[in-house]
N, CA, C and O atoms as a Tinker XYZ file with bonds, in Angstrom:
   280  protein
     1  N     98.353000   86.099000   90.647000    73     2
     2  CA    97.918000   86.599000   92.178000    64     1     3
     3  C     96.751000   87.379000   92.126000    63     2     4     5
     4  O     96.632000   87.806000   90.977000    81     3
     5  N     95.577000   87.866000   93.058000    73     3     6
     6  CA    94.619000   88.110000   92.666000    64     5     7
     7  C     94.531000   89.783000   93.694000    63     6     8     9
     8  O     94.741000   89.818000   94.907000    81     7
     9  N     94.297000   90.602000   93.124000    73     7    10
    10  CA    93.807000   91.915000   93.155000    64     9    11
    11  C     92.236000   92.876000   93.687000    63    10    12    13
    12  O     91.353000   93.409000   93.015000    81    11
    13  N     92.466000   92.749000   95.291000    73    11    14
    14  CA    91.739000   93.724000   95.127000    64    13    15
    15  C     91.057000   95.002000   95.172000    63    14    16    17
    16  O     91.958000   95.830000   95.306000    81    15
    17  N     90.229000   95.444000   95.140000    73    15    18
    18  CA    90.077000   96.624000   95.359000    64    17    19
    19  C     90.050000   97.460000   96.835000    63    18    20    21
    20  O     89.479000   98.545000   96.938000    81    19
    21  N     90.633000   96.907000   97.774000    73    19    22
    22  CA    91.009000   97.259000   98.851000    64    21    23
    23  C     92.081000   97.952000   98.895000    63    22    24    25
    24  O     92.856000   98.131000   97.956000    81    23
    25  N     92.230000   98.647000  100.698000    73    23    26
    26  CA    93.392000   99.075000  100.751000    64    25    27
    27  C     94.446000   98.234000  101.150000    63    26    28    29
    28  O     95.636000   98.543000  101.218000    81    27
    29  N     93.913000   97.116000  101.417000    73    27    30
    30  CA    95.032000   96.239000  102.353000    64    29    31
    31  C     96.012000   95.051000  101.428000    63    30    32    33
    32  O     95.309000   94.468000  100.602000    81    31
    33  N     97.240000   94.675000  101.424000    73    31    34
    34  CA    98.630000   94.138000  100.950000    64    33    35
    35  C     98.700000   93.199000  101.934000    63    34    36    37
    36  O     99.005000   93.324000  103.120000    81    35
    37  N     98.180000   91.639000  100.896000    73    35    38
    38  CA    99.089000   90.788000  102.325000    64    37    39
    39  C    100.227000   90.075000  101.285000    63    38    40    41
    40  O    100.156000   89.880000  100.072000    81    39
    41  N    100.998000   89.855000  101.981000    73    39    42
    42  CA   101.869000   88.927000  101.462000    64    41    43
    43  C    102.345000   87.625000  102.500000    63    42    44    45
    44  O    102.069000   87.498000  103.693000    81    43
    45  N    103.110000   86.761000  101.673000    73    43    46
    46  CA   103.268000   85.754000  102.720000    64    45    47
    47  C    104.953000   85.397000  102.892000    63    46    48    49
    48  O    105.611000   84.635000  102.185000    81    47
    49  N    105.328000   86.046000  103.836000    73    47    50
    50  CA   107.156000   85.681000  104.085000    64    49    51
    51  C    107.223000   84.572000  105.170000    63    50    52    53
    52  O    106.337000   84.195000  105.938000    81    51
    53  N    108.806000   84.048000  105.000000    73    51    54
    54  CA   109.078000   83.351000  106.540000    64    53    55
    55  C    109.232000   83.724000  107.807000    63    54    56    57
    56  O    109.999000   84.644000  108.090000    81    55
    57  N    108.686000   83.212000  108.525000    73    55    58
    58  CA   108.438000   83.758000  109.765000    64    57    59
    59  C    109.655000   83.933000  110.646000    63    58    60    61
    60  O    109.316000   84.384000  111.741000    81    59
    61  N    111.163000   83.695000  110.524000    73    59    62
    62  CA   111.972000   84.127000  110.637000    64    61    63
    63  C    112.001000   85.413000  110.279000    63    62    64    65
    64  O    112.012000   86.196000  111.229000    81    63
    65  N    112.025000   86.099000  108.704000    73    63    66
    66  CA   112.223000   86.695000  108.315000    64    65    67
    67  C    111.304000   88.170000  108.594000    63    66    68    69
    68  O    111.741000   89.309000  108.428000    81    67
    69  N    109.884000   87.788000  109.074000    73    67    70
    70  CA   108.838000   88.125000  109.548000    64    69    71
    71  C    109.222000   88.895000  111.251000    63    70    72    73
    72  O    109.022000   90.086000  111.489000    81    71
    73  N    109.660000   88.127000  112.030000    73    71    74
    74  CA   109.841000   88.305000  113.292000    64    73    75
    75  C    111.258000   89.279000  113.165000    63    74    76    77
    76  O    111.594000   89.727000  114.261000    81    75
    77  N    112.019000   89.626000  112.183000    73    75    78
    78  CA   113.467000   90.408000  112.383000    64    77    79
    79  C    112.814000   91.965000  111.560000    63    78    80    81
    80  O    113.304000   93.083000  111.715000    81    79
    81  N    112.081000   91.758000  111.033000    73    79    82
    82  CA   110.984000   93.246000  110.522000    64    81    83
    83  C    110.201000   93.868000  111.055000    63    82    84    85
    84  O    109.820000   95.027000  110.896000    81    83
    85  N    109.656000   92.328000  112.388000    73    83    86
    86  CA   108.703000   93.515000  112.990000    64    85    87
    87  C    109.972000   93.856000  114.367000    63    86    88    89
    88  O    109.509000   94.704000  115.129000    81    87
    89  N    111.110000   93.476000  114.710000    73    87    90
    90  CA   111.874000   93.273000  116.021000    64    89    91
    91  C    112.773000   94.714000  115.599000    63    90    92    93
    92  O    113.157000   95.525000  116.442000    81    91
    93  N    113.021000   94.844000  114.081000    73    91    94
    94  CA   113.969000   96.295000  113.504000    64    93    95
    95  C    113.003000   97.517000  113.554000    63    94    96    97
    96  O    113.276000   98.650000  113.951000    81    95
    97  N    111.602000   96.970000  112.981000    73    95    98
    98  CA   110.995000   98.276000  113.236000    64    97    99
    99  C    110.592000   98.869000  114.618000    63    98   100   101
   100  O    110.708000  100.039000  114.980000    81    99
   101  N    110.171000   97.974000  115.203000    73    99   102
   102  CA   110.318000   98.185000  116.489000    64   101   103
   103  C    111.248000   98.932000  117.351000    63   102   104   105
   104  O    110.885000   99.633000  118.295000    81   103
   105  N    112.503000   98.742000  116.969000    73   103   106
   106  CA   113.460000   99.388000  117.867000    64   105   107
   107  C    113.411000  100.632000  117.213000    63   106   108   109
   108  O    113.607000  101.681000  117.827000    81   107
   109  N    113.072000  100.573000  115.568000    73   107   110
   110  CA   112.855000  101.989000  114.722000    64   109   111
   111  C    111.771000  102.978000  115.626000    63   110   112   113
   112  O    111.817000  104.208000  115.605000    81   111
   113  N    110.635000  102.042000  116.550000    73   111   114
   114  CA   110.017000  102.904000  116.829000    64   113   115
   115  C    109.198000  103.090000  115.128000    63   114   116   117
   116  O    109.160000  104.208000  114.616000    81   115
   117  N    108.729000  102.138000  114.567000    73   115   118
   118  CA   107.758000  102.756000  113.354000    64   117   119
   119  C    107.595000  101.757000  112.856000    63   118   120   121
   120  O    108.441000  100.868000  112.762000    81   119
   121  N    105.652000  101.706000  112.149000    73   119   122
   122  CA   105.227000  100.558000  112.390000    64   121   123
   123  C    105.318000   99.936000  110.299000    63   122   124   125
   124  O    105.752000  100.347000  109.222000    81   123
   125  N    104.554000   98.721000  110.897000    73   123   126
   126  CA   104.590000   97.909000  109.699000    64   125   127
   127  C    104.211000   99.010000  108.356000    63   126   128   129
   128  O    105.066000   99.223000  107.496000    81   127
   129  N    103.016000   99.580000  108.304000    73   127   130
   130  CA   102.472000  100.628000  106.905000    64   129   131
   131  C    103.737000  101.583000  107.371000    63   130   132   133
   132  O    104.739000  101.628000  106.658000    81   131
   133  N    103.675000  102.164000  108.303000    73   131   134
   134  CA   104.659000  103.475000  108.085000    64   133   135
   135  C    105.402000  103.066000  107.272000    63   134   136   137
   136  O    105.287000  103.656000  106.198000    81   135
   137  N    106.702000  101.708000  107.315000    73   135   138
   138  CA   107.784000  102.100000  106.810000    64   137   139
   139  C    107.486000  101.076000  105.164000    63   138   140   141
   140  O    108.410000  100.820000  104.392000    81   139
   141  N    106.161000  100.673000  104.951000    73   139   142
   142  CA   106.214000  100.026000  104.384000    64   141   143
   143  C    105.529000  101.548000  102.872000    63   142   144   145
   144  O    106.173000  101.916000  101.891000    81   143
   145  N    104.235000  101.987000  103.269000    73   143   146
   146  CA   103.929000  103.298000  102.646000    64   145   147
   147  C    105.365000  103.880000  102.127000    63   146   148   149
   148  O    105.636000  103.830000  100.927000    81   147
   149  N    106.232000  104.410000  103.036000    73   147   150
   150  CA   107.046000  104.882000  102.806000    64   149   151
   151  C    108.382000  104.623000  101.868000    63   150   152   153
   152  O    109.114000  105.430000  101.295000    81   151
   153  N    108.422000  102.662000  101.960000    73   151   154
   154  CA   109.311000  102.378000  100.830000    64   153   155
   155  C    108.588000  102.538000   99.610000    63   154   156   157
   156  O    109.112000  103.150000   98.679000    81   155
   157  N    107.383000  102.029000   99.508000    73   155   158
   158  CA   106.429000  102.307000   98.287000    64   157   159
   159  C    106.820000  103.611000   97.801000    63   158   160   161
   160  O    107.951000  103.779000   97.346000    81   159
   161  N    106.098000  104.411000   97.853000    73   159   162
   162  CA   106.162000  105.979000   97.797000    64   161   163
   163  C    108.159000  105.923000   97.009000    63   162   164   165
   164  O    108.420000  106.242000   95.849000    81   163
   165  N    108.948000  105.565000   97.791000    73   163   166
   166  CA   109.977000  105.874000   97.660000    64   165   167
   167  C    110.652000  105.259000   96.201000    63   166   168   169
   168  O    111.764000  105.481000   95.722000    81   167
   169  N    109.427000  104.317000   95.641000    73   167   170
   170  CA   109.815000  102.712000   94.588000    64   169   171
   171  C    109.254000  104.091000   93.601000    63   170   172   173
   172  O    110.024000  104.629000   92.806000    81   171
   173  N    107.823000  104.556000   93.783000    73   171   174
   174  CA   106.841000  105.225000   92.957000    64   173   175
   175  C    107.737000  106.404000   92.703000    63   174   176   177
   176  O    108.425000  106.331000   91.685000    81   175
   177  N    107.864000  107.609000   93.541000    73   175   178
   178  CA   108.597000  108.779000   93.275000    64   177   179
   179  C    109.742000  109.352000   93.342000    63   178   180   181
   180  O    109.928000  110.568000   93.282000    81   179
   181  N    110.778000  108.293000   93.503000    73   179   182
   182  CA   111.533000  108.572000   94.317000    64   181   183
   183  C    112.409000  109.412000   92.863000    63   182   184   185
   184  O    111.908000  110.306000   92.182000    81   183
   185  N    113.689000  108.862000   92.693000    73   183   186
   186  CA   114.744000  109.611000   92.373000    64   185   187
   187  C    114.585000  109.156000   90.400000    63   186   188   189
   188  O    114.788000  109.780000   89.358000    81   187
   189  N    114.355000  108.463000   90.573000    73   187   190
   190  CA   113.702000  107.361000   89.274000    64   189   191
   191  C    112.332000  108.656000   88.066000    63   190   192   193
   192  O    111.880000  108.261000   86.991000    81   191
   193  N    112.119000  109.548000   88.447000    73   191   194
   194  CA   111.214000  109.864000   88.261000    64   193   195
   195  C    111.539000  111.110000   87.262000    63   194   196   197
   196  O    111.748000  112.037000   88.044000    81   195
   197  N    111.660000  111.514000   86.192000    73   195   198
   198  CA   112.127000  111.946000   84.995000    64   197   199
   199  C    111.464000  112.910000   85.020000    63   198   200   201
   200  O    110.257000  112.850000   85.255000    81   199
   201  N    112.359000  114.478000   84.689000    73   199   202
   202  CA   111.534000  115.421000   84.337000    64   201   203
   203  C    110.810000  115.911000   83.743000    63   202   204   205
   204  O    111.131000  115.621000   82.590000    81   203
   205  N    109.813000  116.625000   83.708000    73   203   206
   206  CA   109.021000  116.960000   82.362000    64   205   207
   207  C    109.946000  117.740000   81.333000    63   206   208   209
   208  O    109.936000  117.124000   80.267000    81   207
   209  N    110.480000  118.502000   81.292000    73   207   210
   210  CA   110.929000  119.009000   79.648000    64   209   211
   211  C    112.640000  118.134000   79.649000    63   210   212   213
   212  O    113.603000  118.446000   78.949000    81   211
   213  N    112.567000  117.045000   80.630000    73   211   214
   214  CA   114.526000  116.696000   79.604000    64   213   215
   215  C    113.769000  115.429000   78.689000    63   214   216   217
   216  O    112.540000  115.384000   78.638000    81   215
   217  N    114.511000  114.546000   78.071000    73   215   218
   218  CA   114.088000  113.262000   77.823000    64   217   219
   219  C    115.446000  112.787000   78.495000    63   218   220   221
   220  O    116.450000  113.336000   78.948000    81   219
   221  N    114.650000  110.598000   78.222000    73   219   222
   222  CA   116.062000  110.774000   78.889000    64   221   223
   223  C    117.527000  110.237000   78.301000    63   222   224   225
   224  O    118.327000  109.530000   78.913000    81   223
   225  N    117.654000  110.722000   77.053000    73   223   226
   226  CA   119.014000  111.001000   76.675000    64   225   227
   227  C    119.329000  112.101000   77.187000    63   226   228   229
   228  O    120.543000  112.307000   77.182000    81   227
   229  N    118.421000  113.243000   77.827000    73   227   230
   230  CA   118.922000  114.600000   78.083000    64   229   231
   231  C    119.549000  114.701000   80.048000    63   230   232   233
   232  O    120.129000  115.680000   80.517000    81   231
   233  N    119.191000  113.375000   80.855000    73   231   234
   234  CA   119.905000  112.849000   82.037000    64   233   235
   235  C    121.332000  112.549000   81.434000    63   234   236   237
   236  O    121.770000  112.161000   80.351000    81   235
   237  N    122.071000  113.084000   83.211000    73   235   238
   238  CA   123.245000  112.525000   83.207000    64   237   239
   239  C    123.729000  111.234000   83.260000    63   238   240   241
   240  O    123.219000  110.670000   84.228000    81   239
   241  N    124.532000  110.464000   82.618000    73   239   242
   242  CA   125.058000  109.136000   82.499000    64   241   243
   243  C    125.116000  108.584000   83.386000    63   242   244   245
   244  O    126.164000  109.168000   83.661000    81   243
   245  N    124.989000  107.951000   84.190000    73   243   246
   246  CA   126.184000  106.789000   85.472000    64   245   247
   247  C    126.887000  106.895000   85.146000    63   246   248   249
   248  O    126.901000  106.736000   83.925000    81   247
   249  N    128.148000  107.246000   85.781000    73   247   250
   250  CA   129.739000  107.009000   85.883000    64   249   251
   251  C    130.217000  106.025000   86.877000    63   250   252   253
   252  O    130.133000  106.402000   88.046000    81   251
   253  N    130.603000  105.079000   86.709000    73   251   254
   254  CA   131.533000  103.998000   87.365000    64   253   255
   255  C    132.698000  103.809000   88.821000    63   254   256   257
   256  O    132.960000  105.011000   88.823000    81   255
   257  N    132.965000  103.638000   89.188000    73   255   258
   258  CA   134.168000  103.827000   89.813000    64   257   259
   259  C    135.271000  104.636000   89.987000    63   258   260   261
   260  O    135.732000  105.539000   90.686000    81   259
   261  N    135.617000  103.506000   88.505000    73   259   262
   262  CA   136.398000  104.836000   87.527000    64   261   263
   263  C    136.419000  105.270000   87.075000    63   262   264   265
   264  O    137.320000  105.337000   86.239000    81   263
   265  N    135.745000  105.796000   87.126000    73   263   266
   266  CA   134.723000  107.350000   86.391000    64   265   267
   267  C    134.355000  107.055000   84.722000    63   266   268   269
   268  O    133.877000  107.843000   83.906000    81   267
   269  N    134.624000  106.111000   84.602000    73   267   270
   270  CA   134.357000  105.826000   82.928000    64   269   271
   271  C    132.585000  105.660000   82.865000    63   270   272   273
   272  O    131.751000  105.613000   83.770000    81   271
   273  N    132.487000  105.613000   81.729000    73   271   274
   274  CA   130.718000  105.258000   81.162000    64   273   275
   275  C    130.668000  103.846000   81.297000    63   274   276   277
   276  O    129.650000  103.432000   81.853000    81   275
   277  N    131.393000  103.103000   80.982000    73   275   278
   278  CA   131.418000  101.605000   80.448000    64   277   279
   279  C    129.878000  101.092000   80.356000    63   278   280
   280  O    129.630000   99.951000   79.965000    81   279
């Protein structure tokens, strides 16, 4: 897939999904750009970011519904 140096992101999706997405964003009074940037920043900078002072081994382990570490 080609990657240009511009700030544009171009993807092809199913037309039905596109209509539903735009309708949902319109209902939420949010633009596609606002939504995409928010989601992209959440993916990049979200909760998965590790502390500078902790190693992955220091991070708390995820517990399952039954409380085990499975």
